[in-house]
C-alpha positions as CSV (number, residue, x, y, z in Angstrom):
1,M,46.4,-367.9,-105.0
2,Y,43.3,-369.1,-103.3
3,I,40.5,-366.6,-102.4
4,H,40.9,-367.1,-98.7
5,Q,44.7,-366.6,-98.9
6,L,44.2,-363.5,-101.0
7,F,41.7,-362.2,-98.4
8,Q,44.0,-362.9,-95.5
9,T,46.9,-361.2,-97.3
10,C,44.9,-358.1,-98.1
11,L,43.7,-357.8,-94.5
12,R,47.2,-358.1,-93.1
13,S,48.4,-355.4,-95.5
14,I,45.5,-353.1,-94.5
15,S,45.9,-353.7,-90.8
16,R,49.6,-352.7,-90.8
17,N,48.4,-349.1,-91.3
18,R,45.0,-348.9,-89.6
19,M,44.8,-345.2,-89.3
20,R,45.9,-344.6,-92.9
21,S,43.4,-347.2,-94.1
22,L,40.6,-345.5,-92.1
23,L,41.5,-342.0,-93.5
24,T,41.7,-343.5,-97.0
25,S,38.2,-344.8,-96.7
26,M,36.9,-341.6,-95.2
27,G,35.8,-340.2,-98.6
28,V,33.8,-343.3,-99.3
29,I,32.3,-343.3,-95.8
30,I,31.1,-339.7,-96.2
31,G,30.0,-340.2,-99.8
32,V,27.9,-343.4,-99.1
33,G,26.5,-341.9,-95.9
34,S,25.6,-338.6,-97.5
35,V,23.8,-340.2,-100.4
36,I,21.7,-342.5,-98.2
37,I,20.9,-339.6,-95.8
38,M,19.9,-337.2,-98.6
39,V,17.7,-339.8,-100.2
40,A,16.2,-340.8,-96.9
41,M,15.4,-337.2,-96.0
42,G,13.9,-336.6,-99.4
43,E,11.7,-339.7,-99.4
44,G,10.7,-339.1,-95.8
45,T,9.6,-335.5,-96.6
46,Q,7.7,-336.7,-99.6
47,K,5.8,-339.3,-97.6
48,F,5.1,-336.8,-94.8
49,I,3.7,-334.3,-97.3
50,E,1.6,-336.9,-99.1
51,E,0.2,-338.2,-95.7
52,R,-0.7,-334.6,-94.7
53,I,-2.5,-334.0,-98.0
54,S,-4.2,-337.4,-97.9
55,S,-5.3,-336.7,-94.3
56,M,-7.6,-334.0,-95.8
57,G,-9.3,-336.7,-97.9
58,A,-8.5,-339.0,-100.7
59,N,-9.2,-338.2,-104.4
60,V,-10.8,-334.9,-103.5
61,L,-12.1,-332.2,-105.9
62,Q,-12.5,-328.8,-104.3
63,I,-14.8,-326.4,-106.2
64,Q,-14.8,-322.8,-105.3
65,Y,-16.5,-319.7,-106.6
66,R,-14.4,-317.4,-108.9
67,R,-15.6,-314.0,-109.9
68,P,-15.8,-313.9,-113.7
69,A,-14.2,-311.1,-115.8
70,A,-16.7,-308.4,-116.6
71,R,-16.2,-308.7,-120.3
72,S,-17.1,-312.4,-120.2
73,V,-20.4,-311.9,-118.5
74,S,-23.4,-312.4,-120.8
75,A,-26.6,-310.5,-120.4
76,S,-28.5,-313.8,-120.1
77,Y,-26.1,-315.1,-117.5
78,P,-27.3,-314.5,-113.9
79,R,-24.4,-313.3,-111.7
80,R,-23.9,-315.1,-108.4
81,T,-21.5,-314.8,-105.5
82,G,-21.5,-318.5,-104.6
83,F,-23.1,-321.9,-105.0
84,T,-26.7,-322.9,-104.1
85,K,-28.4,-325.9,-102.7
86,E,-29.7,-326.5,-106.3
87,D,-26.1,-326.8,-107.6
88,L,-25.5,-329.5,-105.0
89,E,-28.6,-331.4,-105.9
90,H,-27.6,-331.3,-109.6
91,L,-24.2,-332.8,-108.7
92,R,-25.7,-335.5,-106.6
93,H,-28.2,-336.7,-109.2
94,E,-26.0,-336.4,-112.3
95,S,-22.4,-337.2,-111.2
96,T,-21.3,-340.7,-112.0
97,F,-17.8,-340.5,-110.5
98,A,-18.6,-339.0,-107.0
99,N,-18.3,-341.2,-103.9
100,A,-19.5,-338.4,-101.6
101,I,-20.4,-334.7,-102.0
102,S,-20.6,-331.9,-99.4
103,G,-21.3,-328.2,-99.5
104,Y,-19.1,-326.1,-97.3
105,I,-19.3,-322.7,-95.6
106,Q,-17.3,-321.2,-92.8
107,G,-17.2,-318.2,-90.5
108,T,-15.1,-317.1,-87.5
109,F,-16.9,-316.9,-84.2
110,D,-16.3,-316.5,-80.5
111,V,-17.1,-319.8,-78.9
112,F,-17.7,-320.2,-75.2
113,G,-17.4,-323.4,-73.0
114,P,-17.4,-324.2,-69.3
115,E,-13.5,-324.1,-69.1
116,G,-12.7,-321.3,-71.6
117,N,-13.5,-319.5,-74.8
118,V,-11.8,-319.4,-78.2
119,R,-12.2,-317.5,-81.4
120,I,-12.3,-320.2,-84.1
121,R,-13.4,-321.3,-87.5
122,V,-16.9,-322.8,-87.5
123,Q,-17.5,-324.9,-90.6
124,G,-21.0,-325.6,-91.9
125,V,-20.9,-329.0,-93.8
126,E,-23.0,-331.9,-94.8
127,P,-22.9,-335.4,-93.3
128,E,-20.9,-336.8,-96.2
129,F,-18.1,-334.3,-95.4
130,S,-16.8,-336.8,-92.9
131,I,-16.1,-339.1,-95.9
132,V,-14.9,-336.5,-98.3
133,R,-12.3,-334.9,-96.0
134,N,-11.6,-338.1,-93.9
135,Y,-13.1,-336.6,-90.7
136,P,-14.5,-339.6,-88.8
137,A,-15.9,-339.2,-85.3
138,D,-14.0,-341.4,-82.8
139,G,-16.1,-340.2,-79.9
140,G,-19.9,-339.8,-80.1
141,F,-21.2,-339.5,-83.6
142,F,-21.4,-337.3,-86.7
143,F,-24.6,-335.4,-87.5
144,D,-27.0,-336.9,-90.1
145,D,-29.5,-335.9,-92.7
146,E,-32.2,-335.5,-90.1
147,D,-30.1,-332.9,-88.3
148,M,-29.7,-331.2,-91.7
149,E,-33.4,-331.1,-92.4
150,T,-34.5,-329.9,-89.0
151,R,-31.5,-327.5,-88.7
152,N,-30.6,-328.9,-85.3
153,Q,-28.0,-326.9,-83.3
154,V,-25.6,-329.7,-82.9
155,A,-21.8,-329.6,-83.2
156,V,-18.8,-332.0,-83.7
157,L,-15.6,-330.7,-82.2
158,G,-11.9,-331.2,-83.0
159,R,-9.8,-332.6,-80.2
160,T,-7.9,-329.3,-79.6
161,T,-11.1,-327.3,-79.5
162,A,-12.7,-329.7,-77.0
163,E,-9.7,-329.5,-74.7
164,N,-9.7,-325.7,-74.9
165,L,-13.4,-325.4,-74.1
166,F,-13.8,-328.3,-71.6
167,G,-10.3,-329.0,-70.2
168,V,-10.7,-332.8,-70.8
169,E,-11.7,-333.8,-74.4
170,E,-14.2,-336.5,-73.4
171,D,-16.0,-334.2,-71.1
172,A,-17.4,-332.3,-74.1
173,L,-19.8,-335.0,-75.2
174,A,-23.5,-334.2,-74.6
175,Q,-22.5,-330.8,-73.2
176,Q,-23.4,-327.3,-74.6
177,I,-21.3,-324.6,-76.1
178,R,-22.3,-321.1,-77.2
179,I,-21.3,-320.0,-80.8
180,G,-22.0,-316.3,-81.0
181,T,-25.5,-316.0,-79.5
182,N,-26.6,-319.6,-80.3
183,I,-26.4,-322.6,-78.1
184,F,-25.2,-325.9,-79.6
185,T,-25.0,-329.4,-78.2
186,V,-21.8,-331.4,-78.7
187,I,-22.6,-334.8,-80.2
188,G,-19.2,-336.0,-81.4
189,L,-15.4,-335.6,-81.3
190,L,-13.3,-335.8,-84.4
191,E,-10.4,-338.2,-84.8
192,R,-7.1,-336.4,-84.2
193,K,-5.3,-335.4,-87.4
194,G,-2.5,-333.0,-86.5
195,A,-1.3,-330.0,-88.5
196,N,-1.8,-329.5,-92.2
197,L,0.8,-328.3,-94.7
198,D,0.3,-324.7,-93.7
199,G,1.0,-325.6,-90.1
200,N,-2.6,-325.0,-89.0
201,D,-4.0,-327.3,-86.4
202,Q,-6.7,-329.5,-88.1
203,D,-8.0,-330.5,-84.7
204,D,-8.9,-326.9,-83.8
205,V,-12.2,-326.8,-85.6
206,I,-16.0,-327.0,-85.1
207,L,-18.3,-328.6,-87.6
208,V,-22.1,-327.9,-87.6
209,P,-24.8,-328.9,-90.1
210,L,-24.6,-326.8,-93.3
211,D,-28.3,-325.6,-93.2
212,T,-27.9,-324.6,-89.5
213,A,-24.8,-322.6,-90.3
214,M,-26.5,-320.9,-93.3
215,T,-29.6,-319.9,-91.4
216,R,-28.7,-319.5,-87.8
217,L,-25.0,-318.4,-87.9
218,L,-24.2,-316.7,-91.2
219,N,-27.6,-315.8,-92.5
220,T,-26.8,-316.6,-96.2
221,R,-28.2,-318.6,-99.0
222,E,-24.8,-319.0,-100.7
223,I,-22.3,-321.9,-100.4
224,S,-18.7,-321.0,-100.7
225,H,-17.2,-324.4,-101.6
226,I,-18.2,-327.8,-102.8
227,F,-16.1,-330.9,-102.0
228,I,-16.3,-334.1,-104.0
229,S,-14.7,-337.4,-103.2
230,V,-14.0,-339.3,-106.5
231,I,-14.4,-343.1,-106.5
232,G,-10.8,-343.6,-107.7
233,R,-7.7,-341.7,-108.5
234,E,-7.8,-343.0,-112.1
235,F,-11.2,-341.2,-112.6
236,M,-10.0,-337.8,-111.5
237,D,-9.8,-336.2,-115.0
238,P,-13.2,-337.5,-116.3
239,A,-14.7,-336.4,-112.9
240,I,-13.4,-332.9,-113.4
241,Q,-14.8,-332.7,-116.9
242,E,-18.2,-334.1,-115.8
243,T,-18.4,-331.7,-112.8
244,D,-17.6,-328.8,-115.0
245,L,-20.4,-329.7,-117.4
246,I,-22.9,-330.3,-114.7
247,L,-22.2,-327.0,-112.9
248,R,-22.2,-325.0,-116.1
249,E,-25.6,-326.4,-117.0
250,A,-27.0,-325.9,-113.5
251,R,-25.7,-322.3,-113.3
252,L,-26.9,-321.5,-116.9
253,I,-23.5,-320.5,-118.1
254,P,-23.4,-320.0,-121.9
255,D,-20.9,-322.0,-124.0
256,R,-18.6,-319.0,-124.8
257,V,-18.6,-317.6,-121.3
258,A,-15.9,-318.5,-118.8
259,S,-17.0,-320.5,-115.8
260,D,-17.4,-318.6,-112.5
261,F,-15.8,-321.4,-110.5
262,S,-12.6,-323.3,-110.4
263,I,-11.9,-327.0,-109.7
264,V,-8.8,-327.9,-107.7
265,N,-7.6,-331.5,-108.1
266,Q,-5.9,-332.7,-104.9
267,T,-4.2,-335.5,-106.8
268,D,-2.5,-333.0,-109.0
269,I,-1.1,-331.3,-105.9
270,I,0.2,-334.6,-104.6
271,N,1.8,-335.4,-107.9
272,M,3.3,-331.9,-108.2
273,V,4.8,-332.1,-104.7
274,S,6.1,-335.7,-105.4
275,V,7.8,-334.6,-108.6
276,T,9.4,-331.6,-107.0
277,T,10.6,-333.6,-104.0
278,R,12.0,-336.3,-106.2
279,T,13.9,-333.8,-108.3
280,L,15.4,-332.1,-105.2
281,T,16.3,-335.5,-103.7
282,S,18.0,-336.6,-106.9
283,L,20.0,-333.3,-107.0
284,L,21.1,-333.6,-103.4
285,A,22.0,-337.2,-103.9
286,A,24.1,-336.3,-107.0
287,I,25.9,-333.6,-105.1
288,A,26.6,-336.0,-102.2
289,G,27.8,-338.6,-104.7
290,V,30.6,-336.3,-105.8
291,S,32.3,-337.2,-102.5
292,L,32.4,-340.8,-103.6
293,F,34.4,-339.8,-106.6
294,V,36.7,-337.8,-104.4
295,G,37.0,-340.8,-102.1
296,G,37.9,-343.0,-105.1
297,I,40.8,-340.6,-106.0
298,G,42.0,-340.8,-102.4
299,I,42.0,-344.6,-102.6
300,M,44.0,-344.5,-105.9
301,N,46.5,-342.1,-104.4
302,I,47.1,-344.2,-101.3
303,M,47.4,-347.4,-103.4
304,L,50.0,-345.8,-105.6
305,V,51.9,-344.8,-102.5
306,S,51.5,-348.4,-101.3
307,V,52.9,-349.8,-104.5
308,T,56.0,-347.6,-104.2
309,E,56.5,-348.5,-100.5
310,R,56.1,-352.2,-101.2
311,T,58.2,-352.5,-104.4
312,R,60.7,-354.9,-102.7
313,E,57.8,-357.0,-101.4
314,I,56.4,-357.2,-104.9
315,G,59.8,-358.3,-106.2
316,I,60.2,-361.0,-103.6
317,R,56.7,-362.4,-104.3
318,M,57.5,-362.6,-108.0
319,A,60.9,-364.2,-107.3
320,V,59.3,-367.0,-105.3
321,G,56.8,-367.8,-108.0
322,G,54.1,-365.1,-107.7
323,R,52.5,-364.4,-111.0
324,R,51.6,-361.0,-112.4
325,R,47.9,-361.6,-112.1
326,D,48.4,-362.6,-108.4
327,I,50.0,-359.2,-107.7
328,L,47.2,-357.5,-109.7
329,Y,44.5,-359.3,-107.8
330,Q,46.1,-358.6,-104.4
331,F,46.4,-354.8,-104.9
332,L,43.0,-354.6,-106.6
333,S,41.4,-356.6,-103.8
334,E,43.0,-354.3,-101.2
335,A,41.4,-351.3,-103.0
336,V,38.0,-353.0,-103.1
337,I,38.2,-354.0,-99.4
338,L,39.1,-350.4,-98.4
339,S,36.2,-349.1,-100.5
340,L,33.7,-351.7,-99.1
341,M,34.8,-351.0,-95.6
342,G,34.1,-347.3,-96.2
343,G,30.7,-348.3,-97.7
344,I,29.8,-350.4,-94.7
345,L,30.8,-347.7,-92.2
346,G,29.0,-345.1,-94.3
347,I,25.8,-347.2,-94.2
348,G,26.1,-347.5,-90.4
349,M,26.7,-343.7,-90.2
350,A,23.6,-343.1,-92.3
351,F,21.3,-345.3,-90.2
352,L,22.6,-343.6,-87.0
353,A,22.2,-340.1,-88.5
354,C,18.6,-340.9,-89.7
355,R,17.8,-342.1,-86.2
356,F,18.9,-338.8,-84.7
357,L,17.1,-336.8,-87.4
358,E,13.8,-338.6,-86.6
359,M,14.3,-337.9,-82.9
360,A,14.7,-334.2,-83.9
361,G,11.4,-334.3,-85.7
362,I,12.8,-334.5,-89.3
363,P,11.0,-337.3,-91.3
364,T,13.3,-339.8,-93.0
365,S,12.7,-343.0,-94.9
366,I,15.6,-345.3,-95.6
367,N,15.3,-347.0,-99.0
368,V,16.9,-350.5,-99.0
369,I,17.5,-350.3,-102.7
370,I,19.5,-347.1,-102.3
371,V,21.5,-348.7,-99.5
372,A,22.3,-351.7,-101.8
373,I,23.2,-349.5,-104.7
374,S,25.4,-347.4,-102.5
375,A,27.3,-350.5,-101.3
376,L,27.7,-351.8,-104.9
377,F,28.8,-348.3,-106.1
378,A,31.4,-348.3,-103.3
379,A,32.8,-351.6,-104.5
380,L,32.8,-350.2,-108.1
381,V,34.8,-347.2,-106.9
382,G,37.4,-349.5,-105.4
383,I,37.6,-351.5,-108.7
384,V,37.8,-348.4,-111.0
385,F,40.3,-346.4,-108.9
386,G,42.3,-349.4,-107.7
387,F,42.9,-350.9,-111.1
388,Y,45.6,-348.5,-112.2
389,P,47.8,-348.9,-109.0
390,A,47.3,-352.7,-109.2
391,H,48.2,-352.8,-112.9
392,K,51.3,-350.7,-112.2
393,A,52.4,-353.1,-109.4
394,A,51.8,-356.1,-111.7
395,K,54.0,-354.6,-114.5
396,L,57.1,-354.3,-112.2
397,Y,60.1,-356.4,-113.2
398,P,61.2,-358.7,-110.4
399,I,65.0,-357.8,-110.7
400,E,64.3,-354.0,-110.6
401,A,61.8,-354.5,-107.8
402,L,64.4,-356.4,-105.7
403,R,67.0,-353.7,-106.3
404,Y,64.6,-351.0,-105.1
405,E,65.6,-349.2,-101.9
């Protein structure tokens, strides 16, 4: 039997019972669609989280003060409550893996503008903070080293803050705002970034020069955090070791005394989130894949019924010269076509569902490889679960088949 004849024969057999064929394929449709949707949601969520973390800066080390345990403090070790400008200078001169470094301090203030007032986080940072945390100014400009040295009262606003204080974002440039009792001039607007992983609006922020914040706003000599952008992801581990050594030496911490600071590696956070998301995605895909197995059992069940119903047809085919392998191929092909039809409909259902999920604000990312694997697996289900009914049909004796009522 030629392939095109086999294909036509199978389609005629399937089309005789369209509704039964559709219901037979339903398990495969649901299985393939569920696997693709689960993987798409998992990968979409993973990309969304990675983009949100990366929006806060690439290859970033965050160093923050940590109060040491009392028993670990040496008599020769000066206790501090934060970092100093000298610590920053040591890092700048001795670090070989740093692309940009910025000190950081923040406080919450009442801020007043022409169109409203807000209570907001005001962050004191250095010019390189725009590189470290990926905070470019797309309106006006960021403050520079001269603003730091002269402690100029200038500010760069996030888009949400500018809208709250001035009504129209662009109207904020070159205008003045009052932070507490101090007047600041707006020199730039930050590029819009959206919410972070905690759901906080990253555009609702005010950045001012670090020295200005320390002297005019917070009246402190201590820096709460240090941010370092490393030149490449592959250098994160040596950068951590080098940073630890530089700060311990700068802060006169003895060898056997625990550090009074901690270093958080942003790349580790991304990797941890990625591993967790991939594990959950694999688990959900495996659970969804169970329906493919159930769908295969449904196909085998219907094909066995079909063999029983068409016993006389099988006998007639054999009587007019049909070989056993022709009968085997016919019933096996019908099972594979049913399964593939279910796979194709399942893929279409998955694409449509992902579209609706994206419209609802749920991130998805359809993996073409998973789609191809799902289609191949659907065909494999048809072969595996269709072989026994096809083999049973091929083993029938022509005379007994013709006598069957």
